[in-house]
N, C-alpha and C positions, 0 to 999 in steps of 0.2 A: 291716174295712178296704173300701174301696171297690176295685174291679176297676181302675179307671183309676189309682186312687191305687197300689196291689200293682203295677204292668205301670212306672208311671213311676219308683218306686222300684227295681226290678230292673234299668230299663233306665240309670237313673243309676248303680247299683253296676257294672255290665258297663263303663259308658264309663269311669269311675272306674280300675276295676282294669287296663284297657287302657291308659290315657294313663300310669298310675303305672310299670307295666311296661316301657312304652315310654322312659320317663326313667331308670330305673332300669338298663334294659341299655344305655342309651347309651353310658356310658364302658366297658362290658365291651366292646363289640364289637371294637374295636383288640387287646384282649387275646387273644379268643376268635376272630379272623380271620374275621369276619364283616362283612367291607367291600366294596362293588362299586366296585373302582377303575374310574376313566374310562381307556378304552381303544378303539381299534377304533371300530367304530359309535354306542359308548356316549357322548353328548354331555354328561354331566353333569361339572361342572368339579372335584370334590373327591370325594376316596374316602367313601362314605356308607354309614354302618350298615345292613346289611338284616336288622334285628331286629323290622320290623311283623309278618310272619307268627307268629312267638312270642308276642307280647304278644296277637295277636288269637285265635290257640287257647286263649290262658288264658283271654280273655273270653268263647269260646263254650263252652268247656268248663264255667263256671259256668253256663251255661242248663241242660245234661246235670245238674248234681249237683241243683240245684233242683228239675228233672224227677224224679228218680229215685223220689220218692214220689206224681206224678202219672200219668206215663205208664207203659208195661210197661219194665220195666228192661232187657230185650234189647234194646229200640229204641234208649234214649241209651247204653246201655255199645258198643252196634254203632258209632252214630256216633260218641262220643269213638274208640274204638278205629281207626277207619277215618281219622279226623283226625289221629290222633296219628302214626298210618303214614306218612301223606302229608307232613304237616309234619316228620318227622324223617328222610325221605328229602330232601326239601325244602331243609331245614336243612345236610344232607351236601352238597347239590348247590351250596348258595350257598358252602359254604367250602370246596371240593374241585374243583368243577366235573365231577361224573360224567357216564358215558354216556347219553345218551337212551334207552336202552331200560331201565335202570334205573328211571327216572322212570316211564315205560310199564309197566313191571311192577307198581312201588308203586299206580300210577292202577289198574291191572285188580284189585290185591287189594282196593284200598278200595273198588272197586265191589261185589266178590263178598260184602265184608263186609256192604254194605248188602241184598245181595240176598237171603242165607243168613240173615243174623244179623237183620238188622230186617223182612225179607220184604218188602222194598220194590223194586217193580220196573213196567217201562214193559208193560202187558199189554194195551193198545190203543192204537191212534192216531186214537180220534174216529170223527166219521162223516164222512170226505173222500171219498165215494164211494157217496153216497146215504143211505137211512135209515140201515143196520146197521153197527155199531161195526166197524173194522179191527181184526180180533183179531191179534195174533201166536202166541199159541200155543206151540210149541217155541222161537222164535225170540225169547221174551220176553228170556230172561236173555243173549246175543249181543247183540240190540238195547241194552238198558239198559247192559251194559260200553261198548258202542260210543259212546253216547249220554256217558255219563260221562266217560268218557276225551278226547271230545269238547269237552265243555263246559271241564273242566280246563285244556287245552290252550289253548282259544279266551281265556280269561282270562288266562293266562299269556304271551300273543302280544302281549296289546293292552296289556300294564303295560310302556309304552315312555316315558311321559310324565306329570312329578309328577301325579299326581291322579287319571289317568284311570280307571286300573281301579278304584281304590278307589269313587269316582264312580260310575261303570257299575253297579258291584255293588250300591251302597246303593242306586241307583236302581230297580234288576230288586228289591230285597229288599222297597222301598216299595211297588211295583206287586203284587208278588206278595203280600203282606200286604193291600194293598186287597182284591186278588180273592177270598182267604180270607176275609176279613169279610164281604164280599158275600153269601157263600154261605153262612154263618152258621160256618164253621171257625175259631172264635175261638182256638183252640189252636193251630193253626199259624199264624195271623196273629201271634199272640202271639212264636211261634220267630222269625219272619223280622223283626219291628221288634227283639228284643233285639238278634239277631246284625247288625242295622244299627246298633246303638248301638257296637258292638265296630269295625265300619268306622270310623265317624265319628269315633271318638275316633282312630283311626290316619290318620286324613286331617288331624288338625291339626297332625302331624308330616311328613304325607307333599306337602300341598299348598303352594302358595305365596302369600304374604300381603302386603301393604305391611309389615307386621314383620318376615317371614320371606322372604327373595330367594331362598332355595332350599331342598328337602326337607330337613330333617332325618334322616329313616329311608325306608328301600325297605320294600317288603313282601318281596323275595325271590321264590325259587320255591316256598317253604315258604309263604307267604301266598298266593299265586296258586293254589296247588293247593287250599290249604284255602278259600278262595274260591268256586273252581268245584264245590267237591265240596260247600259250601253252597247253592249253586243249583239243582245238580242235586237234591240230597236233597229242597226246599223244592217245586221244579217236580214231582217225581216223586209225592211226598205230594198236591199241588195238583190234579194230574191224572188221578191213578189211584184215586181215592177213590170209591165208588160211593155213599157216602152224602152227598157234597158234588161233583156231576160237573162239571169245568171242561173245556173242550175242552184236548188236548194241544197242537195247534197255536198254543195263546196263549203258550206257553214260549219259543215262536221271536223272538216279537215282544216280549218283556220283555227279552232282550239280543240287541238286532239287531246293533249294531257290530262286538262281538267274533265273532259267529258268522257272519257274512256275511264279514268280513275273515279269518278262519280258513280259512272255505271256499275263498274265492277264492284265496288264497295257497297253499293245498295241492295245488290243483288244477293252478294256474300250474306250480309248483315241480316236482311229476310230470311235467306235461307236458313240462319242459326237461331233465328226465333227473336232476333237484335232490331230493335229501332234502326231506320236507315239514318238517324241524326243522333245516334249516340256516338260520344267520342272515344279515339282510337288513335294509335301509333301506325296502323297499315298504308297510309298514303303512300305514293311513291315517292315521297320528297323525303318520307320517314326512313324508307329502305335504304333508299340512295346515302344517306347522311349515317346509316348504321351500317353501311357498304364503303364508307370512311372519304364520301364526298362533304365538303365544307357547304354551309348553306350560300354564298355566293357560286361556288361552282355548280352546284344542284341546280341551282337558276338559271345559269349560263348555258349547262347543258340542254336543258328541258326546252328551252326558248329555242336554241339552235334547232333543235329535233322538231319544235311546233314548226317553226318558219321551213325547214326542209318540207314537211308532211306538206301544207299550206299552198307552198309555191309550185311542189310536185302535182300535187293533185290539180292546182289552176292550171298548168303547163297541158297537164292529161286531158282533161277537158278541152282546151283549146285544139289539142290534136284529134279530138274526135273519141276520144276513148268514151264508152257507154257509160253513163249515171249510174245503171244498176251494177258495172264491175266497182266502181269507186266505193257503194255501198256495201258492197258483198267484202271489199278488202276492209272497211272500218268496222264491220261487224267480226271479222277474222283478227284483226287488230283485239279487240276487247277478250274475244275468245282466248287468244293466245296471253296476255296479260292476266286475266282470271286464272289461268292455267299457273303461271310461272308464279304470281304471287299467292297462290295459294299454301304453299309453304313458305314460310318467312326465311329459313336459312338458306334456301335456295336462290330465293331473289337477291338476299343480301349479300349472298357468295357472286351471284350474279353482278352485280354493281363493283363489287371490290375487283373482280377482273378487268371489267369495265374501266375503270378508275386507274389500275395497274397500265392497262394498254394505252388509254389516255396520257401516261406520264406523270399523273397528277399524284407523287409521292409524298405530300405531306401535307394532309386538309388542314386545311383553315379552322374548323373547328376543336382541333385538339387543342390549342393552347384558352380556349374559351374560358373563364373564370366561373366559378361554382356559383349555384345558384342563392342569391342574396336578395330577401326583400326590403327593398331600398328603392327609393327613387333615383333615376340616373341623375346624373353630374348635367347641369343645366346647361342651354347655349351660353349662358351669363354666368356665372358665380353667385351662386345664394338667391338664384330665382325659382329651383324647385329645392327645397329643404328635405332631408333625408326625413325618412319617416321612422 
């Protein structure tokens, strides 16, 4: 069997397993109380199942099962354990709304499993200040934990519009696969592509289409934590492998929208004396929707921007642009977005002008029905009774 055919069959299997589980879990969401009810800052109109994380976990664990005979068993077992811990606590949070520090403890635990179970950590930051690599030494473990927790929460924070987090993560996984394949790391490229197939199946239930006017399922905190771990896991394996060297600064540009949004909001909230985990409508997707973008338009525009940034950064490194220049450019992007978003009316007006220049005259969310506290129509009638 050719390698391409093998990868295609594996990706198709994961896609089908994730999709079947999403459909099977849909009627059980009400019984298990796994529903995201519309209230407060949430603007979806119906209670929606948060079963996407469980379905994607099953698809991702299938990769681990297949790789037990290929990779070191401790690596795949460690990844599976870390993913299960994060998803379990996330599912608990989706059901009971736990305190934020329980989520952080689970994220730290998953990072430590990755570090000591799979021996994956950030040991250097590349050649940021000259020709010598910046080695972290004794700070490798705390930096890896900090980076892992940061990426997980960045994905969680950006999960506020149908299809947005899933599309951004899928785009990042595809770019990671491309970068890995370019340097000959075919095993990592395969892992990234197979993980992207699980996300793609979820997007069929999470995005809006002409035949699907609203999301049928959300990923929930279980799903966002899992996807954050996936990105961290693949990024660290890509940039810290001495056999296949890739500049660590590239990781910042593969998921720029969630990382910049998370950093800017964290700094702003702390400067105002608020918790960095406090809820608000200050995220980039909220400002875009207030500027007239519909949820699907918002997700597509930000994903295209993410792809442009990632591919441009990868090409810049390939052409010999110093890694320090890419880091400075990323910091400049953070500062620019901090300044623009400091005044909400200015940011909303900016996105309004962008929408008009793109020719988007009729935002999709203009006809969204009013918020109602009731269960969504099920895949099959009478499966999910109204509350």
